[in-house]
N, CA, C and O atoms as CSV, one atom per row, in Angstrom:
chain,resi,resn,atom,element,x,y,z
A,1,MET,N,N,-196.260,-168.240,80.502
A,1,MET,CA,C,-197.232,-168.831,81.388
A,1,MET,C,C,-198.360,-167.808,81.611
A,1,MET,O,O,-198.116,-166.672,82.020
A,2,GLU,N,N,-199.562,-168.230,81.338
A,2,GLU,CA,C,-200.720,-167.343,81.467
A,2,GLU,C,C,-201.557,-167.768,82.670
A,2,GLU,O,O,-201.751,-168.958,82.921
A,3,PHE,N,N,-202.041,-166.786,83.397
A,3,PHE,CA,C,-202.853,-167.059,84.580
A,3,PHE,C,C,-204.290,-166.631,84.342
A,3,PHE,O,O,-204.555,-165.617,83.696
A,4,ASP,N,N,-205.202,-167.411,84.869
A,4,ASP,CA,C,-206.633,-167.093,84.818
A,4,ASP,C,C,-207.034,-166.562,86.190
A,4,ASP,O,O,-207.153,-167.328,87.147
A,5,TRP,N,N,-207.242,-165.252,86.283
A,5,TRP,CA,C,-207.628,-164.632,87.555
A,5,TRP,C,C,-209.105,-164.238,87.567
A,5,TRP,O,O,-209.526,-163.474,88.435
A,6,THR,N,N,-209.902,-164.747,86.615
A,6,THR,CA,C,-211.324,-164.417,86.611
A,6,THR,C,C,-212.010,-165.067,87.801
A,6,THR,O,O,-211.931,-166.281,87.990
A,7,ASN,N,N,-212.667,-164.273,88.580
A,7,ASN,CA,C,-213.393,-164.757,89.761
A,7,ASN,C,C,-212.591,-165.771,90.574
A,7,ASN,O,O,-213.006,-166.923,90.704
A,8,PRO,N,N,-211.454,-165.359,91.120
A,8,PRO,CA,C,-210.658,-166.317,91.900
A,8,PRO,C,C,-211.478,-166.868,93.073
A,8,PRO,O,O,-212.244,-166.130,93.692
A,9,PRO,N,N,-211.319,-168.158,93.377
A,9,PRO,CA,C,-212.120,-168.781,94.435
A,9,PRO,C,C,-211.622,-168.474,95.848
A,9,PRO,O,O,-212.067,-169.099,96.811
A,10,PHE,N,N,-210.708,-167.522,95.975
A,10,PHE,CA,C,-210.189,-167.133,97.283
A,10,PHE,C,C,-209.855,-165.649,97.224
A,10,PHE,O,O,-209.749,-165.063,96.146
A,11,GLU,N,N,-209.692,-165.060,98.385
A,11,GLU,CA,C,-209.338,-163.649,98.448
A,11,GLU,C,C,-207.884,-163.507,98.854
A,11,GLU,O,O,-207.415,-164.169,99.780
A,12,LEU,N,N,-207.182,-162.638,98.155
A,12,LEU,CA,C,-205.830,-162.302,98.582
A,12,LEU,C,C,-206.002,-161.289,99.709
A,12,LEU,O,O,-206.394,-160.146,99.472
A,13,ASN,N,N,-205.709,-161.712,100.932
A,13,ASN,CA,C,-206.068,-160.942,102.118
A,13,ASN,C,C,-205.088,-159.839,102.482
A,13,ASN,O,O,-205.027,-159.442,103.646
A,14,GLY,N,N,-204.333,-159.342,101.543
A,14,GLY,CA,C,-203.390,-158.286,101.838
A,14,GLY,C,C,-201.984,-158.804,102.090
A,14,GLY,O,O,-201.016,-158.061,101.936
A,15,ALA,N,N,-201.857,-160.073,102.476
A,15,ALA,CA,C,-200.536,-160.651,102.698
A,15,ALA,C,C,-199.851,-160.912,101.354
A,15,ALA,O,O,-198.624,-160.890,101.266
A,16,LEU,N,N,-200.641,-161.156,100.319
A,16,LEU,CA,C,-200.118,-161.451,98.985
A,16,LEU,C,C,-200.921,-160.688,97.943
A,16,LEU,O,O,-202.055,-160.276,98.188
A,17,ASN,N,N,-200.307,-160.506,96.771
A,17,ASN,CA,C,-201.071,-159.966,95.650
A,17,ASN,C,C,-200.846,-160.870,94.429
A,17,ASN,O,O,-200.008,-161.772,94.467
A,18,GLN,N,N,-201.586,-160.628,93.367
A,18,GLN,CA,C,-201.518,-161.494,92.181
A,18,GLN,C,C,-200.115,-161.545,91.600
A,18,GLN,O,O,-199.648,-162.609,91.195
A,19,LYS,N,N,-199.437,-160.400,91.557
A,19,LYS,CA,C,-198.091,-160.353,90.985
A,19,LYS,C,C,-197.138,-161.263,91.753
A,19,LYS,O,O,-196.351,-161.991,91.149
A,20,GLU,N,N,-197.206,-161.224,93.078
A,20,GLU,CA,C,-196.322,-162.063,93.892
A,20,GLU,C,C,-196.608,-163.546,93.666
A,20,GLU,O,O,-195.683,-164.354,93.584
A,21,VAL,N,N,-197.879,-163.898,93.568
A,21,VAL,CA,C,-198.238,-165.297,93.322
A,21,VAL,C,C,-197.691,-165.735,91.961
A,21,VAL,O,O,-197.106,-166.812,91.850
A,22,GLU,N,N,-197.873,-164.923,90.941
A,22,GLU,CA,C,-197.351,-165.258,89.618
A,22,GLU,C,C,-195.831,-165.392,89.646
A,22,GLU,O,O,-195.277,-166.305,89.035
A,23,GLU,N,N,-195.154,-164.483,90.354
A,23,GLU,CA,C,-193.693,-164.545,90.449
A,23,GLU,C,C,-193.231,-165.838,91.114
A,23,GLU,O,O,-192.172,-166.365,90.772
A,24,SER,N,N,-194.011,-166.352,92.055
A,24,SER,CA,C,-193.616,-167.592,92.732
A,24,SER,C,C,-193.593,-168.774,91.762
A,24,SER,O,O,-192.854,-169.735,91.977
A,25,PHE,N,N,-194.391,-168.712,90.704
A,25,PHE,CA,C,-194.379,-169.763,89.686
A,25,PHE,C,C,-193.175,-169.601,88.748
A,25,PHE,O,O,-192.729,-170.573,88.140
A,26,GLU,N,N,-192.657,-168.388,88.632
A,26,GLU,CA,C,-191.512,-168.120,87.769
A,26,GLU,C,C,-190.180,-168.366,88.477
A,26,GLU,O,O,-189.128,-168.324,87.839
A,27,ASP,N,N,-190.211,-168.619,89.776
A,27,ASP,CA,C,-189.013,-168.906,90.557
A,27,ASP,C,C,-188.299,-170.107,89.933
A,27,ASP,O,O,-188.909,-171.165,89.780
A,28,PRO,N,N,-187.001,-169.967,89.564
A,28,PRO,CA,C,-186.296,-171.099,88.953
A,28,PRO,C,C,-186.142,-172.292,89.895
A,28,PRO,O,O,-185.880,-173.404,89.436
A,29,PHE,N,N,-186.297,-172.087,91.183
A,29,PHE,CA,C,-186.192,-173.172,92.160
A,29,PHE,C,C,-187.552,-173.624,92.676
A,29,PHE,O,O,-187.627,-174.398,93.630
A,30,ALA,N,N,-188.634,-173.144,92.049
A,30,ALA,CA,C,-189.976,-173.517,92.495
A,30,ALA,C,C,-190.118,-175.035,92.506
A,30,ALA,O,O,-189.609,-175.734,91.631
A,31,VAL,N,N,-190.818,-175.516,93.510
A,31,VAL,CA,C,-191.065,-176.947,93.655
A,31,VAL,C,C,-192.526,-177.191,93.313
A,31,VAL,O,O,-193.424,-176.657,93.965
A,32,ARG,N,N,-192.760,-178.002,92.284
A,32,ARG,CA,C,-194.133,-178.330,91.900
A,32,ARG,C,C,-194.375,-179.785,92.249
A,32,ARG,O,O,-193.586,-180.668,91.911
A,33,LEU,N,N,-195.477,-180.009,92.929
A,33,LEU,CA,C,-195.789,-181.351,93.405
A,33,LEU,C,C,-197.176,-181.771,92.961
A,33,LEU,O,O,-198.094,-180.957,92.855
A,34,MET,N,N,-197.299,-183.046,92.709
A,34,MET,CA,C,-198.603,-183.640,92.455
A,34,MET,C,C,-198.937,-184.438,93.712
A,34,MET,O,O,-198.266,-185.429,93.999
A,35,PRO,N,N,-199.943,-184.037,94.457
A,35,PRO,CA,C,-200.253,-184.721,95.713
A,35,PRO,C,C,-200.653,-186.171,95.495
A,35,PRO,O,O,-201.227,-186.526,94.465
A,36,ASP,N,N,-200.336,-187.008,96.490
A,36,ASP,CA,C,-200.690,-188.416,96.356
A,36,ASP,C,C,-202.040,-188.747,96.976
A,36,ASP,O,O,-202.446,-189.909,97.011
A,37,SER,N,N,-202.726,-187.736,97.459
A,37,SER,CA,C,-204.060,-187.934,98.022
A,37,SER,C,C,-205.062,-188.176,96.903
A,37,SER,O,O,-205.040,-187.484,95.885
A,38,LYS,N,N,-205.942,-189.157,97.088
A,38,LYS,CA,C,-206.955,-189.448,96.073
A,38,LYS,C,C,-207.853,-188.243,95.812
A,38,LYS,O,O,-208.297,-188.026,94.685
A,39,ARG,N,N,-208.117,-187.465,96.850
A,39,ARG,CA,C,-208.978,-186.293,96.709
A,39,ARG,C,C,-208.414,-185.311,95.693
A,39,ARG,O,O,-209.158,-184.769,94.875
A,40,PHE,N,N,-207.111,-185.079,95.737
A,40,PHE,CA,C,-206.503,-184.127,94.815
A,40,PHE,C,C,-206.289,-184.735,93.440
A,40,PHE,O,O,-206.413,-184.027,92.441
A,41,SER,N,N,-205.971,-186.022,93.352
A,41,SER,CA,C,-205.719,-186.625,92.041
A,41,SER,C,C,-206.983,-186.694,91.194
A,41,SER,O,O,-206.917,-186.558,89.972
A,42,VAL,N,N,-208.119,-186.903,91.822
A,42,VAL,CA,C,-209.386,-186.937,91.085
A,42,VAL,C,C,-209.684,-185.568,90.491
A,42,VAL,O,O,-210.203,-185.469,89.379
A,43,GLN,N,N,-209.359,-184.517,91.226
A,43,GLN,CA,C,-209.651,-183.165,90.767
A,43,GLN,C,C,-208.488,-182.531,90.006
A,43,GLN,O,O,-208.596,-181.382,89.577
A,44,ALA,N,N,-207.369,-183.259,89.826
A,44,ALA,CA,C,-206.191,-182.767,89.100
A,44,ALA,C,C,-205.695,-181.433,89.651
A,44,ALA,O,O,-205.575,-180.447,88.923
A,45,ARG,N,N,-205.414,-181.424,90.936
A,45,ARG,CA,C,-204.857,-180.248,91.592
A,45,ARG,C,C,-203.370,-180.474,91.836
A,45,ARG,O,O,-202.931,-181.606,92.039
A,46,PHE,N,N,-202.606,-179.396,91.814
A,46,PHE,CA,C,-201.165,-179.457,92.014
A,46,PHE,C,C,-200.752,-178.427,93.050
A,46,PHE,O,O,-201.493,-177.486,93.333
A,47,PHE,N,N,-199.551,-178.611,93.621
A,47,PHE,CA,C,-199.007,-177.675,94.598
A,47,PHE,C,C,-197.782,-176.998,93.995
A,47,PHE,O,O,-197.026,-177.618,93.248
A,48,ASN,N,N,-197.593,-175.732,94.320
A,48,ASN,CA,C,-196.397,-174.995,93.931
A,48,ASN,C,C,-195.834,-174.309,95.170
A,48,ASN,O,O,-196.564,-173.640,95.902
A,49,LEU,N,N,-194.533,-174.479,95.402
A,49,LEU,CA,C,-193.833,-173.750,96.444
A,49,LEU,C,C,-192.769,-172.930,95.756
A,49,LEU,O,O,-191.833,-173.482,95.178
A,50,GLY,N,N,-192.902,-171.625,95.810
A,50,GLY,CA,C,-191.952,-170.743,95.142
A,50,GLY,C,C,-191.828,-169.443,95.902
A,50,GLY,O,O,-192.610,-169.148,96.806
A,51,VAL,N,N,-190.824,-168.669,95.513
A,51,VAL,CA,C,-190.544,-167.403,96.178
A,51,VAL,C,C,-190.731,-166.270,95.178
A,51,VAL,O,O,-190.283,-166.361,94.035
A,52,SER,N,N,-191.391,-165.206,95.610
A,52,SER,CA,C,-191.581,-164.029,94.763
A,52,SER,C,C,-190.264,-163.252,94.687
A,52,SER,O,O,-189.332,-163.537,95.438
A,53,SER,N,N,-190.187,-162.277,93.787
A,53,SER,CA,C,-188.961,-161.492,93.645
A,53,SER,C,C,-188.671,-160.658,94.891
A,53,SER,O,O,-187.535,-160.235,95.103
A,54,SER,N,N,-189.692,-160.421,95.713
A,54,SER,CA,C,-189.477,-159.674,96.961
A,54,SER,C,C,-189.089,-160.595,98.122
A,54,SER,O,O,-188.894,-160.132,99.246
A,55,GLY,N,N,-188.977,-161.921,97.845
A,55,GLY,CA,C,-188.517,-162.860,98.859
A,55,GLY,C,C,-189.600,-163.527,99.678
A,55,GLY,O,O,-189.302,-164.208,100.659
A,56,ILE,N,N,-190.857,-163.343,99.292
A,56,ILE,CA,C,-191.966,-163.973,100.023
A,56,ILE,C,C,-192.157,-165.397,99.511
A,56,ILE,O,O,-192.371,-165.609,98.317
A,57,GLY,N,N,-192.078,-166.371,100.417
A,57,GLY,CA,C,-192.338,-167.753,100.055
A,57,GLY,C,C,-193.838,-167.978,99.968
A,57,GLY,O,O,-194.577,-167.604,100.878
A,58,ILE,N,N,-194.292,-168.588,98.877
A,58,ILE,CA,C,-195.731,-168.746,98.643
A,58,ILE,C,C,-196.063,-170.201,98.319
A,58,ILE,O,O,-195.453,-170.817,97.444
A,59,PHE,N,N,-197.042,-170.731,99.044
A,59,PHE,CA,C,-197.600,-172.049,98.788
A,59,PHE,C,C,-198.889,-171.848,98.010
A,59,PHE,O,O,-199.763,-171.096,98.441
A,60,SER,N,N,-199.016,-172.513,96.866
A,60,SER,CA,C,-200.217,-172.380,96.037
A,60,SER,C,C,-200.772,-173.748,95.666
A,60,SER,O,O,-200.026,-174.708,95.471
A,61,VAL,N,N,-202.082,-173.815,95.573
A,61,VAL,CA,C,-202.772,-174.967,95.006
A,61,VAL,C,C,-203.347,-174.462,93.689
A,61,VAL,O,O,-203.976,-173.405,93.641
A,62,TYR,N,N,-203.126,-175.229,92.616
A,62,TYR,CA,C,-203.576,-174.754,91.314
A,62,TYR,C,C,-203.995,-175.922,90.425
A,62,TYR,O,O,-203.718,-177.087,90.708
A,63,LYS,N,N,-204.669,-175.559,89.348
A,63,LYS,CA,C,-204.972,-176.518,88.295
A,63,LYS,C,C,-204.542,-175.873,86.984
A,63,LYS,O,O,-204.411,-174.652,86.895
A,64,THR,N,N,-204.328,-176.693,85.984
A,64,THR,CA,C,-203.885,-176.165,84.699
A,64,THR,C,C,-204.437,-177.024,83.565
A,64,THR,O,O,-204.690,-178.219,83.722
A,65,ASN,N,N,-204.613,-176.378,82.432
A,65,ASN,CA,C,-205.013,-177.113,81.230
A,65,ASN,C,C,-203.844,-177.203,80.249
A,65,ASN,O,O,-204.016,-177.590,79.094
A,66,GLY,N,N,-202.662,-176.842,80.725
A,66,GLY,CA,C,-201.474,-176.851,79.880
A,66,GLY,C,C,-201.175,-175.504,79.261
A,66,GLY,O,O,-200.047,-175.251,78.839
A,67,LYS,N,N,-202.164,-174.643,79.203
A,67,LYS,CA,C,-201.980,-173.304,78.637
A,67,LYS,C,C,-202.158,-172.223,79.695
A,67,LYS,O,O,-201.461,-171.209,79.680
A,68,GLN,N,N,-203.090,-172.443,80.606
A,68,GLN,CA,C,-203.374,-171.469,81.661
A,68,GLN,C,C,-203.259,-172.131,83.024
A,68,GLN,O,O,-203.508,-173.324,83.195
A,69,ILE,N,N,-202.872,-171.301,83.986
A,69,ILE,CA,C,-202.833,-171.745,85.383
A,69,ILE,C,C,-203.958,-171.037,86.114
A,69,ILE,O,O,-204.113,-169.820,86.011
A,70,ARG,N,N,-204.724,-171.794,86.839
A,70,ARG,CA,C,-205.782,-171.218,87.687
A,70,ARG,C,C,-205.421,-171.530,89.132
A,70,ARG,O,O,-205.453,-172.680,89.569
A,71,VAL,N,N,-205.074,-170.469,89.862
A,71,VAL,CA,C,-204.708,-170.629,91.264
A,71,VAL,C,C,-205.985,-170.754,92.080
A,71,VAL,O,O,-206.864,-169.894,92.026
A,72,ILE,N,N,-206.069,-171.839,92.835
A,72,ILE,CA,C,-207.238,-172.126,93.655
A,72,ILE,C,C,-207.071,-171.512,95.046
A,72,ILE,O,O,-208.035,-171.061,95.664
A,73,TYR,N,N,-205.820,-171.507,95.520
A,73,TYR,CA,C,-205.532,-171.019,96.863
A,73,TYR,C,C,-204.056,-170.646,96.944
A,73,TYR,O,O,-203.214,-171.325,96.356
A,74,ALA,N,N,-203.739,-169.588,97.656
A,74,ALA,CA,C,-202.343,-169.187,97.857
A,74,ALA,C,C,-202.203,-168.519,99.218
A,74,ALA,O,O,-203.090,-167.795,99.672
A,75,ARG,N,N,-201.058,-168.783,99.860
A,75,ARG,CA,C,-200.754,-168.174,101.154
A,75,ARG,C,C,-199.244,-168.189,101.347
A,75,ARG,O,O,-198.538,-168.924,100.656
A,76,PRO,N,N,-198.736,-167.373,102.294
A,76,PRO,CA,C,-197.292,-167.410,102.588
A,76,PRO,C,C,-196.895,-168.772,103.163
A,76,PRO,O,O,-197.712,-169.484,103.747
A,77,PHE,N,N,-195.612,-169.113,102.980
A,77,PHE,CA,C,-195.078,-170.370,103.518
A,77,PHE,C,C,-195.320,-170.495,105.012
A,77,PHE,O,O,-195.287,-169.509,105.748
A,78,GLU,N,N,-195.564,-171.721,105.446
A,78,GLU,CA,C,-195.469,-172.097,106.857
A,78,GLU,C,C,-193.994,-172.449,107.092
A,78,GLU,O,O,-193.274,-172.712,106.129
A,79,PRO,N,N,-193.528,-172.461,108.348
A,79,PRO,CA,C,-192.111,-172.773,108.599
A,79,PRO,C,C,-191.649,-174.100,107.988
A,79,PRO,O,O,-190.528,-174.183,107.487
A,80,GLU,N,N,-192.484,-175.129,108.021
A,80,GLU,CA,C,-192.113,-176.429,107.452
A,80,GLU,C,C,-191.938,-176.346,105.936
A,80,GLU,O,O,-191.060,-176.997,105.370
A,81,GLU,N,N,-192.772,-175.550,105.290
A,81,GLU,CA,C,-192.684,-175.396,103.839
A,81,GLU,C,C,-191.415,-174.631,103.463
A,81,GLU,O,O,-190.756,-174.965,102.479
A,82,ARG,N,N,-191.076,-173.612,104.242
A,82,ARG,CA,C,-189.835,-172.871,103.980
A,82,ARG,C,C,-188.634,-173.812,104.113
A,82,ARG,O,O,-187.714,-173.764,103.297
A,83,TYR,N,N,-188.644,-174.658,105.132
A,83,TYR,CA,C,-187.563,-175.627,105.333
A,83,TYR,C,C,-187.474,-176.586,104.138
A,83,TYR,O,O,-186.386,-176.820,103.612
A,84,PHE,N,N,-188.606,-177.135,103.712
A,84,PHE,CA,C,-188.649,-178.060,102.581
A,84,PHE,C,C,-188.135,-177.386,101.315
A,84,PHE,O,O,-187.319,-177.955,100.589
A,85,TYR,N,N,-188.614,-176.172,101.053
A,85,TYR,CA,C,-188.196,-175.412,99.872
A,85,TYR,C,C,-186.690,-175.183,99.908
A,85,TYR,O,O,-186.004,-175.426,98.915
A,86,GLN,N,N,-186.169,-174.719,101.042
A,86,GLN,CA,C,-184.744,-174.425,101.162
A,86,GLN,C,C,-183.897,-175.680,100.985
A,86,GLN,O,O,-182.820,-175.637,100.390
A,87,LYS,N,N,-184.394,-176.793,101.509
A,87,LYS,CA,C,-183.692,-178.062,101.344
A,87,LYS,C,C,-183.585,-178.432,99.864
A,87,LYS,O,O,-182.533,-178.882,99.410
A,88,LYS,N,N,-184.669,-178.245,99.115
A,88,LYS,CA,C,-184.670,-178.538,97.677
A,88,LYS,C,C,-183.731,-177.588,96.920
A,88,LYS,O,O,-183.044,-178.013,95.991
A,89,VAL,N,N,-183.696,-176.324,97.305
A,89,VAL,CA,C,-182.787,-175.359,96.672
A,89,VAL,C,C,-181.346,-175.768,96.941
A,89,VAL,O,O,-180.522,-175.776,96.026
A,90,ASP,N,N,-181.037,-176.105,98.184
A,90,ASP,CA,C,-179.679,-176.523,98.533
A,90,ASP,C,C,-179.270,-177.768,97.739
A,90,ASP,O,O,-178.140,-177.852,97.258
A,91,GLN,N,N,-180.176,-178.725,97.603
A,91,GLN,CA,C,-179.885,-179.929,96.818
A,91,GLN,C,C,-179.590,-179.586,95.355
A,91,GLN,O,O,-178.662,-180.129,94.755
A,92,ALA,N,N,-180.378,-178.692,94.801
A,92,ALA,CA,C,-180.186,-178.309,93.395
A,92,ALA,C,C,-178.862,-177.594,93.197
A,92,ALA,O,O,-178.200,-177.801,92.181
A,93,LEU,N,N,-178.464,-176.763,94.140
A,93,LEU,CA,C,-177.219,-175.999,93.997
A,93,LEU,C,C,-175.981,-176.840,94.266
A,93,LEU,O,O,-174.894,-176.497,93.802
A,94,ASN,N,N,-176.122,-177.927,95.001
A,94,ASN,CA,C,-174.976,-178.764,95.338
A,94,ASN,C,C,-174.781,-179.938,94.394
A,94,ASN,O,O,-173.930,-180.791,94.648
A,95,GLN,N,N,-175.541,-180.004,93.322
A,95,GLN,CA,C,-175.403,-181.128,92.376
A,95,GLN,C,C,-174.276,-180.893,91.424
A,95,GLN,O,O,-174.013,-181.730,90.560
């Protein structure tokens, strides 16, 4: 998986770095969602909820052309996102 970090449209404000964001996409339990909002479907944006190797939960909005991922926005999980992510992990492990 290749990432395009040229002129990212957001700043990593010290809470996250590029490596952690990339690791969140490599998380085997990462949850990738296609939003049902018309605004996002027109622009082909996707959501990723994953955890870095250091244990930081990261919510990302990204677009892809199938070869590269361009992260539009990334931030640490909100409590609701951590709950959703953990619920999905528990479901996957209990199957």
